[in-house]
Jmol script that loads the backbone (N, CA, C; Angstrom):
load data "model"
ATOM      1  N   MET A   1      92.540 149.690  67.779  1.00  0.00           N
ATOM      2  CA  MET A   1      93.744 150.488  67.795  1.00  0.00           C
ATOM      3  C   MET A   1      93.998 150.987  66.372  1.00  0.00           C
ATOM      4  N   PRO A   2      94.238 152.282  66.169  1.00  0.00           N
ATOM      5  CA  PRO A   2      94.478 152.795  64.825  1.00  0.00           C
ATOM      6  C   PRO A   2      95.704 152.159  64.186  1.00  0.00           C
ATOM      7  N   LEU A   3      95.686 152.028  62.886  1.00  0.00           N
ATOM      8  CA  LEU A   3      96.774 151.375  62.168  1.00  0.00           C
ATOM      9  C   LEU A   3      98.106 152.090  62.339  1.00  0.00           C
ATOM     10  N   HIS A   4      98.113 153.396  62.535  1.00  0.00           N
ATOM     11  CA  HIS A   4      99.357 154.150  62.626  1.00  0.00           C
ATOM     12  C   HIS A   4      99.981 154.101  64.020  1.00  0.00           C
ATOM     13  N   THR A   5      99.320 153.529  64.977  1.00  0.00           N
ATOM     14  CA  THR A   5      99.817 153.463  66.345  1.00  0.00           C
ATOM     15  C   THR A   5     100.816 152.318  66.494  1.00  0.00           C
ATOM     16  N   GLN A   6     101.963 152.630  67.069  1.00  0.00           N
ATOM     17  CA  GLN A   6     102.990 151.624  67.336  1.00  0.00           C
ATOM     18  C   GLN A   6     102.541 150.765  68.520  1.00  0.00           C
ATOM     19  N   LYS A   7     102.580 149.463  68.351  1.00  0.00           N
ATOM     20  CA  LYS A   7     102.200 148.554  69.433  1.00  0.00           C
ATOM     21  C   LYS A   7     103.442 148.207  70.247  1.00  0.00           C
ATOM     22  N   PRO A   8     103.286 148.026  71.552  1.00  0.00           N
ATOM     23  CA  PRO A   8     104.451 147.682  72.361  1.00  0.00           C
ATOM     24  C   PRO A   8     104.974 146.294  71.992  1.00  0.00           C
ATOM     25  N   PRO A   9     106.302 146.146  71.923  1.00  0.00           N
ATOM     26  CA  PRO A   9     106.868 144.838  71.594  1.00  0.00           C
ATOM     27  C   PRO A   9     106.791 143.881  72.780  1.00  0.00           C
ATOM     28  N   VAL A  10     106.679 142.599  72.474  1.00  0.00           N
ATOM     29  CA  VAL A  10     106.770 141.530  73.462  1.00  0.00           C
ATOM     30  C   VAL A  10     107.868 140.592  72.968  1.00  0.00           C
ATOM     31  N   ASN A  11     109.005 140.593  73.662  1.00  0.00           N
ATOM     32  CA  ASN A  11     110.134 139.753  73.265  1.00  0.00           C
ATOM     33  C   ASN A  11     109.879 138.311  73.672  1.00  0.00           C
ATOM     34  N   VAL A  12     109.883 137.437  72.671  1.00  0.00           N
ATOM     35  CA  VAL A  12     109.560 136.026  72.867  1.00  0.00           C
ATOM     36  C   VAL A  12     110.836 135.198  72.911  1.00  0.00           C
ATOM     37  N   CYS A  13     110.879 134.250  73.839  1.00  0.00           N
ATOM     38  CA  CYS A  13     111.895 133.204  73.876  1.00  0.00           C
ATOM     39  C   CYS A  13     111.175 131.892  73.608  1.00  0.00           C
ATOM     40  N   LEU A  14     111.651 131.156  72.635  1.00  0.00           N
ATOM     41  CA  LEU A  14     111.082 129.848  72.299  1.00  0.00           C
ATOM     42  C   LEU A  14     112.090 128.778  72.684  1.00  0.00           C
ATOM     43  N   ILE A  15     111.667 127.811  73.484  1.00  0.00           N
ATOM     44  CA  ILE A  15     112.540 126.711  73.878  1.00  0.00           C
ATOM     45  C   ILE A  15     112.086 125.471  73.123  1.00  0.00           C
ATOM     46  N   GLY A  16     112.957 124.993  72.223  1.00  0.00           N
ATOM     47  CA  GLY A  16     112.652 123.829  71.393  1.00  0.00           C
ATOM     48  C   GLY A  16     112.615 124.209  69.931  1.00  0.00           C
ATOM     49  N   GLN A  17     113.258 123.399  69.095  1.00  0.00           N
ATOM     50  CA  GLN A  17     113.346 123.752  67.681  1.00  0.00           C
ATOM     51  C   GLN A  17     112.841 122.663  66.741  1.00  0.00           C
ATOM     52  N   LYS A  18     112.345 121.603  67.254  1.00  0.00           N
ATOM     53  CA  LYS A  18     111.885 120.537  66.355  1.00  0.00           C
ATOM     54  C   LYS A  18     110.482 120.856  65.845  1.00  0.00           C
ATOM     55  N   PHE A  19     109.609 119.879  65.726  1.00  0.00           N
ATOM     56  CA  PHE A  19     108.321 120.087  65.068  1.00  0.00           C
ATOM     57  C   PHE A  19     107.530 121.250  65.660  1.00  0.00           C
ATOM     58  N   MET A  20     107.323 121.240  66.970  1.00  0.00           N
ATOM     59  CA  MET A  20     106.517 122.307  67.580  1.00  0.00           C
ATOM     60  C   MET A  20     107.254 123.643  67.556  1.00  0.00           C
ATOM     61  N   GLY A  21     108.569 123.614  67.610  1.00  0.00           N
ATOM     62  CA  GLY A  21     109.339 124.849  67.483  1.00  0.00           C
ATOM     63  C   GLY A  21     109.132 125.489  66.124  1.00  0.00           C
ATOM     64  N   ARG A  22     109.115 124.673  65.079  1.00  0.00           N
ATOM     65  CA  ARG A  22     108.839 125.192  63.728  1.00  0.00           C
ATOM     66  C   ARG A  22     107.409 125.713  63.648  1.00  0.00           C
ATOM     67  N   THR A  23     106.489 124.947  64.204  1.00  0.00           N
ATOM     68  CA  THR A  23     105.078 125.341  64.168  1.00  0.00           C
ATOM     69  C   THR A  23     104.858 126.673  64.884  1.00  0.00           C
ATOM     70  N   HIS A  24     105.427 126.813  66.065  1.00  0.00           N
ATOM     71  CA  HIS A  24     105.239 128.049  66.823  1.00  0.00           C
ATOM     72  C   HIS A  24     106.004 129.213  66.202  1.00  0.00           C
ATOM     73  N   SER A  25     107.161 128.947  65.596  1.00  0.00           N
ATOM     74  CA  SER A  25     107.888 130.009  64.884  1.00  0.00           C
ATOM     75  C   SER A  25     107.029 130.556  63.755  1.00  0.00           C
ATOM     76  N   ASN A  26     106.424 129.661  63.001  1.00  0.00           N
ATOM     77  CA  ASN A  26     105.529 130.069  61.922  1.00  0.00           C
ATOM     78  C   ASN A  26     104.361 130.890  62.478  1.00  0.00           C
ATOM     79  N   ALA A  27     103.816 130.453  63.598  1.00  0.00           N
ATOM     80  CA  ALA A  27     102.693 131.171  64.210  1.00  0.00           C
ATOM     81  C   ALA A  27     103.106 132.569  64.668  1.00  0.00           C
ATOM     82  N   PHE A  28     104.271 132.693  65.306  1.00  0.00           N
ATOM     83  CA  PHE A  28     104.724 134.014  65.755  1.00  0.00           C
ATOM     84  C   PHE A  28     104.960 134.951  64.571  1.00  0.00           C
ATOM     85  N   MET A  29     105.413 134.400  63.450  1.00  0.00           N
ATOM     86  CA  MET A  29     105.631 135.220  62.255  1.00  0.00           C
ATOM     87  C   MET A  29     104.317 135.754  61.693  1.00  0.00           C
ATOM     88  N   LYS A  30     103.231 135.002  61.840  1.00  0.00           N
ATOM     89  CA  LYS A  30     101.977 135.340  61.167  1.00  0.00           C
ATOM     90  C   LYS A  30     100.847 135.815  62.073  1.00  0.00           C
ATOM     91  N   VAL A  31     100.998 135.712  63.372  1.00  0.00           N
ATOM     92  CA  VAL A  31      99.885 135.972  64.286  1.00  0.00           C
ATOM     93  C   VAL A  31      99.316 137.386  64.145  1.00  0.00           C
ATOM     94  N   SER A  32     100.158 138.357  63.882  1.00  0.00           N
ATOM     95  CA  SER A  32      99.670 139.735  63.755  1.00  0.00           C
ATOM     96  C   SER A  32      98.864 139.962  62.483  1.00  0.00           C
ATOM     97  N   LYS A  33      99.018 139.086  61.507  1.00  0.00           N
ATOM     98  CA  LYS A  33      98.213 139.173  60.289  1.00  0.00           C
ATOM     99  C   LYS A  33      96.818 138.569  60.508  1.00  0.00           C
ATOM    100  N   PHE A  34      96.724 137.592  61.413  1.00  0.00           N
ATOM    101  CA  PHE A  34      95.450 136.936  61.704  1.00  0.00           C
ATOM    102  C   PHE A  34      94.618 137.699  62.725  1.00  0.00           C
ATOM    103  N   PHE A  35      95.289 138.298  63.707  1.00  0.00           N
ATOM    104  CA  PHE A  35      94.591 138.935  64.816  1.00  0.00           C
ATOM    105  C   PHE A  35      95.086 140.366  65.010  1.00  0.00           C
ATOM    106  N   ASP A  36      94.212 141.222  65.477  1.00  0.00           N
ATOM    107  CA  ASP A  36      94.583 142.588  65.821  1.00  0.00           C
ATOM    108  C   ASP A  36      95.054 142.579  67.277  1.00  0.00           C
ATOM    109  N   LEU A  37      96.308 142.272  67.468  1.00  0.00           N
ATOM    110  CA  LEU A  37      96.867 142.140  68.812  1.00  0.00           C
ATOM    111  C   LEU A  37      97.185 143.505  69.414  1.00  0.00           C
ATOM    112  N   PRO A  38      97.130 143.616  70.729  1.00  0.00           N
ATOM    113  CA  PRO A  38      97.505 144.870  71.381  1.00  0.00           C
ATOM    114  C   PRO A  38      99.023 145.023  71.509  1.00  0.00           C
ATOM    115  N   VAL A  39      99.774 143.976  71.153  1.00  0.00           N
ATOM    116  CA  VAL A  39     101.238 143.981  71.238  1.00  0.00           C
ATOM    117  C   VAL A  39     101.824 143.451  69.931  1.00  0.00           C
ATOM    118  N   ASP A  40     103.133 143.648  69.773  1.00  0.00           N
ATOM    119  CA  ASP A  40     103.850 143.160  68.600  1.00  0.00           C
ATOM    120  C   ASP A  40     104.827 142.072  69.042  1.00  0.00           C
ATOM    121  N   PRO A  41     104.539 140.784  68.763  1.00  0.00           N
ATOM    122  CA  PRO A  41     105.466 139.724  69.149  1.00  0.00           C
ATOM    123  C   PRO A  41     106.792 139.861  68.392  1.00  0.00           C
ATOM    124  N   VAL A  42     107.889 139.812  69.131  1.00  0.00           N
ATOM    125  CA  VAL A  42     109.228 139.903  68.554  1.00  0.00           C
ATOM    126  C   VAL A  42     109.924 138.567  68.788  1.00  0.00           C
ATOM    127  N   MET A  43     110.374 137.941  67.723  1.00  0.00           N
ATOM    128  CA  MET A  43     111.055 136.644  67.822  1.00  0.00           C
ATOM    129  C   MET A  43     112.494 136.906  68.281  1.00  0.00           C
ATOM    130  N   HIS A  44     112.665 136.994  69.586  1.00  0.00           N
ATOM    131  CA  HIS A  44     113.922 137.431  70.191  1.00  0.00           C
ATOM    132  C   HIS A  44     114.953 136.306  70.284  1.00  0.00           C
ATOM    133  N   THR A  45     114.628 135.222  70.989  1.00  0.00           N
ATOM    134  CA  THR A  45     115.628 134.185  71.259  1.00  0.00           C
ATOM    135  C   THR A  45     115.036 132.796  71.104  1.00  0.00           C
ATOM    136  N   ILE A  46     115.776 131.941  70.398  1.00  0.00           N
ATOM    137  CA  ILE A  46     115.432 130.521  70.274  1.00  0.00           C
ATOM    138  C   ILE A  46     116.466 129.730  71.074  1.00  0.00           C
ATOM    139  N   CYS A  47     116.000 128.779  71.868  1.00  0.00           N
ATOM    140  CA  CYS A  47     116.881 127.951  72.699  1.00  0.00           C
ATOM    141  C   CYS A  47     116.675 126.479  72.358  1.00  0.00           C
ATOM    142  N   ALA A  48     117.782 125.749  72.257  1.00  0.00           N
ATOM    143  CA  ALA A  48     117.737 124.296  72.080  1.00  0.00           C
ATOM    144  C   ALA A  48     119.126 123.749  72.393  1.00  0.00           C
ATOM    145  N   ARG A  49     119.311 122.452  72.194  1.00  0.00           N
ATOM    146  CA  ARG A  49     120.544 121.803  72.641  1.00  0.00           C
ATOM    147  C   ARG A  49     121.716 121.870  71.669  1.00  0.00           C
ATOM    148  N   HIS A  50     121.489 121.858  70.379  1.00  0.00           N
ATOM    149  CA  HIS A  50     122.573 121.731  69.401  1.00  0.00           C
ATOM    150  C   HIS A  50     122.761 123.051  68.657  1.00  0.00           C
ATOM    151  N   LEU A  51     123.796 123.812  69.048  1.00  0.00           N
ATOM    152  CA  LEU A  51     123.967 125.172  68.549  1.00  0.00           C
ATOM    153  C   LEU A  51     124.118 125.280  67.027  1.00  0.00           C
ATOM    154  N   PRO A  52     124.904 124.428  66.354  1.00  0.00           N
ATOM    155  CA  PRO A  52     124.999 124.579  64.892  1.00  0.00           C
ATOM    156  C   PRO A  52     123.637 124.470  64.191  1.00  0.00           C
ATOM    157  N   ASP A  53     122.827 123.491  64.567  1.00  0.00           N
ATOM    158  CA  ASP A  53     121.483 123.376  63.985  1.00  0.00           C
ATOM    159  C   ASP A  53     120.614 124.563  64.392  1.00  0.00           C
ATOM    160  N   LEU A  54     120.784 124.993  65.608  1.00  0.00           N
ATOM    161  CA  LEU A  54     119.992 126.092  66.153  1.00  0.00           C
ATOM    162  C   LEU A  54     120.260 127.399  65.413  1.00  0.00           C
ATOM    163  N   GLN A  55     121.517 127.649  65.071  1.00  0.00           N
ATOM    164  CA  GLN A  55     121.855 128.870  64.337  1.00  0.00           C
ATOM    165  C   GLN A  55     121.217 128.868  62.949  1.00  0.00           C
ATOM    166  N   LYS A  56     121.197 127.726  62.298  1.00  0.00           N
ATOM    167  CA  LYS A  56     120.526 127.605  60.995  1.00  0.00           C
ATOM    168  C   LYS A  56     119.022 127.840  61.155  1.00  0.00           C
ATOM    169  N   PHE A  57     118.461 127.244  62.204  1.00  0.00           N
ATOM    170  CA  PHE A  57     117.035 127.400  62.492  1.00  0.00           C
ATOM    171  C   PHE A  57     116.696 128.878  62.708  1.00  0.00           C
ATOM    172  N   ALA A  58     117.504 129.557  63.515  1.00  0.00           N
ATOM    173  CA  ALA A  58     117.262 130.974  63.815  1.00  0.00           C
ATOM    174  C   ALA A  58     117.284 131.809  62.541  1.00  0.00           C
ATOM    175  N   LYS A  59     118.239 131.543  61.691  1.00  0.00           N
ATOM    176  CA  LYS A  59     118.344 132.302  60.436  1.00  0.00           C
ATOM    177  C   LYS A  59     117.138 132.024  59.535  1.00  0.00           C
ATOM    178  N   ARG A  60     116.769 130.769  59.415  1.00  0.00           N
ATOM    179  CA  ARG A  60     115.652 130.395  58.539  1.00  0.00           C
ATOM    180  C   ARG A  60     114.328 131.001  59.003  1.00  0.00           C
ATOM    181  N   TRP A  61     114.080 130.978  60.309  1.00  0.00           N
ATOM    182  CA  TRP A  61     112.786 131.393  60.839  1.00  0.00           C
ATOM    183  C   TRP A  61     112.747 132.832  61.343  1.00  0.00           C
ATOM    184  N   GLY A  62     113.879 133.516  61.384  1.00  0.00           N
ATOM    185  CA  GLY A  62     113.875 134.931  61.754  1.00  0.00           C
ATOM    186  C   GLY A  62     114.068 135.248  63.224  1.00  0.00           C
ATOM    187  N   TRP A  63     114.642 134.329  63.980  1.00  0.00           N
ATOM    188  CA  TRP A  63     114.932 134.609  65.383  1.00  0.00           C
ATOM    189  C   TRP A  63     116.172 135.489  65.467  1.00  0.00           C
ATOM    190  N   GLN A  64     116.168 136.465  66.354  1.00  0.00           N
ATOM    191  CA  GLN A  64     117.284 137.399  66.486  1.00  0.00           C
ATOM    192  C   GLN A  64     118.501 136.774  67.164  1.00  0.00           C
ATOM    193  N   HIS A  65     118.262 135.863  68.105  1.00  0.00           N
ATOM    194  CA  HIS A  65     119.351 135.258  68.878  1.00  0.00           C
ATOM    195  C   HIS A  65     119.116 133.754  68.994  1.00  0.00           C
ATOM    196  N   ALA A  66     120.228 133.011  69.123  1.00  0.00           N
ATOM    197  CA  ALA A  66     120.156 131.559  69.325  1.00  0.00           C
ATOM    198  C   ALA A  66     121.100 131.189  70.463  1.00  0.00           C
ATOM    199  N   THR A  67     120.634 130.311  71.345  1.00  0.00           N
ATOM    200  CA  THR A  67     121.452 129.919  72.488  1.00  0.00           C
ATOM    201  C   THR A  67     121.074 128.519  72.955  1.00  0.00           C
ATOM    202  N   THR A  68     122.015 127.884  73.634  1.00  0.00           N
ATOM    203  CA  THR A  68     121.730 126.597  74.270  1.00  0.00           C
ATOM    204  C   THR A  68     121.479 126.781  75.773  1.00  0.00           C
ATOM    205  N   ASP A  69     121.627 127.984  76.265  1.00  0.00           N
ATOM    206  CA  ASP A  69     121.501 128.268  77.699  1.00  0.00           C
ATOM    207  C   ASP A  69     120.108 128.815  78.031  1.00  0.00           C
ATOM    208  N   TRP A  70     119.162 127.908  78.200  1.00  0.00           N
ATOM    209  CA  TRP A  70     117.787 128.332  78.454  1.00  0.00           C
ATOM    210  C   TRP A  70     117.632 128.990  79.822  1.00  0.00           C
ATOM    211  N   GLU A  71     118.414 128.543  80.803  1.00  0.00           N
ATOM    212  CA  GLU A  71     118.257 129.073  82.161  1.00  0.00           C
ATOM    213  C   GLU A  71     118.596 130.566  82.234  1.00  0.00           C
ATOM    214  N   THR A  72     119.673 130.953  81.578  1.00  0.00           N
ATOM    215  CA  THR A  72     120.033 132.371  81.542  1.00  0.00           C
ATOM    216  C   THR A  72     119.011 133.161  80.740  1.00  0.00           C
ATOM    217  N   THR A  73     118.558 132.587  79.650  1.00  0.00           N
ATOM    218  CA  THR A  73     117.626 133.291  78.768  1.00  0.00           C
ATOM    219  C   THR A  73     116.292 133.566  79.449  1.00  0.00           C
ATOM    220  N   VAL A  74     115.750 132.601  80.171  1.00  0.00           N
ATOM    221  CA  VAL A  74     114.444 132.835  80.809  1.00  0.00           C
ATOM    222  C   VAL A  74     114.536 133.843  81.955  1.00  0.00           C
ATOM    223  N   ARG A  75     115.745 134.076  82.455  1.00  0.00           N
ATOM    224  CA  ARG A  75     115.943 135.089  83.503  1.00  0.00           C
ATOM    225  C   ARG A  75     116.274 136.471  82.925  1.00  0.00           C
ATOM    226  N   ASP A  76     116.506 136.534  81.635  1.00  0.00           N
ATOM    227  CA  ASP A  76     116.871 137.786  80.973  1.00  0.00           C
ATOM    228  C   ASP A  76     115.706 138.775  81.074  1.00  0.00           C
ATOM    229  N   PRO A  77     115.928 139.959  81.638  1.00  0.00           N
ATOM    230  CA  PRO A  77     114.826 140.922  81.775  1.00  0.00           C
ATOM    231  C   PRO A  77     114.285 141.424  80.433  1.00  0.00           C
ATOM    232  N   LYS A  78     115.031 141.207  79.346  1.00  0.00           N
ATOM    233  CA  LYS A  78     114.536 141.612  78.025  1.00  0.00           C
ATOM    234  C   LYS A  78     113.462 140.662  77.499  1.00  0.00           C
ATOM    235  N   ILE A  79     113.391 139.445  78.058  1.00  0.00           N
ATOM    236  CA  ILE A  79     112.415 138.447  77.610  1.00  0.00           C
ATOM    237  C   ILE A  79     111.099 138.667  78.353  1.00  0.00           C
ATOM    238  N   ASP A  80     110.027 138.796  77.575  1.00  0.00           N
ATOM    239  CA  ASP A  80     108.701 139.025  78.154  1.00  0.00           C
ATOM    240  C   ASP A  80     107.839 137.773  78.192  1.00  0.00           C
ATOM    241  N   LEU A  81     108.076 136.847  77.270  1.00  0.00           N
ATOM    242  CA  LEU A  81     107.236 135.657  77.151  1.00  0.00           C
ATOM    243  C   LEU A  81     108.121 134.465  76.816  1.00  0.00           C
ATOM    244  N   VAL A  82     107.945 133.363  77.534  1.00  0.00           N
ATOM    245  CA  VAL A  82     108.686 132.127  77.266  1.00  0.00           C
ATOM    246  C   VAL A  82     107.697 131.081  76.787  1.00  0.00           C
ATOM    247  N   ASP A  83     107.967 130.519  75.621  1.00  0.00           N
ATOM    248  CA  ASP A  83     107.123 129.490  75.005  1.00  0.00           C
ATOM    249  C   ASP A  83     107.928 128.189  75.002  1.00  0.00           C
ATOM    250  N   VAL A  84     107.518 127.214  75.813  1.00  0.00           N
ATOM    251  CA  VAL A  84     108.246 125.948  75.933  1.00  0.00           C
ATOM    252  C   VAL A  84     107.618 124.927  74.994  1.00  0.00           C
ATOM    253  N   ASP A  85     108.396 124.493  74.008  1.00  0.00           N
ATOM    254  CA  ASP A  85     107.924 123.557  72.978  1.00  0.00           C
ATOM    255  C   ASP A  85     108.773 122.296  72.949  1.00  0.00           C
ATOM    256  N   THR A  86     109.065 121.772  74.116  1.00  0.00           N
ATOM    257  CA  THR A  86     109.845 120.541  74.200  1.00  0.00           C
ATOM    258  C   THR A  86     108.888 119.353  74.305  1.00  0.00           C
ATOM    259  N   PRO A  87     109.395 118.141  74.059  1.00  0.00           N
ATOM    260  CA  PRO A  87     108.541 116.966  74.239  1.00  0.00           C
ATOM    261  C   PRO A  87     108.039 116.872  75.686  1.00  0.00           C
ATOM    262  N   ASN A  88     106.888 116.282  75.864  1.00  0.00           N
ATOM    263  CA  ASN A  88     106.259 116.199  77.186  1.00  0.00           C
ATOM    264  C   ASN A  88     107.134 115.537  78.233  1.00  0.00           C
ATOM    265  N   HIS A  89     107.949 114.565  77.838  1.00  0.00           N
ATOM    266  CA  HIS A  89     108.750 113.833  78.819  1.00  0.00           C
ATOM    267  C   HIS A  89     109.962 114.630  79.305  1.00  0.00           C
ATOM    268  N   LEU A  90     110.230 115.783  78.729  1.00  0.00           N
ATOM    269  CA  LEU A  90     111.391 116.566  79.177  1.00  0.00           C
ATOM    270  C   LEU A  90     110.991 117.523  80.248  1.00  0.00           C
TER     271      LEU A  90
END
end "model"
wireframe off; spacefill off
backbone 0.3
color backbone group
């Protein structure tokens, strides 16, 4: 794909903000530098349980939105990809 061509965005929702949430946030920020993707990942919404910590997390890592309501978010037609990064037992 030529460099001047705009790639279609893919709005990402990430569920979980602890270790794997940080790891995947870092990956979403850098993936387009490592690979020539046919799409542009957009860090749209981060979901987790504790909103004050979540808002800080969103600001630090570049997420556009933060919410504790994962059920509404995964049904949002603006979300194209859901990445679940919660512990296995959840």
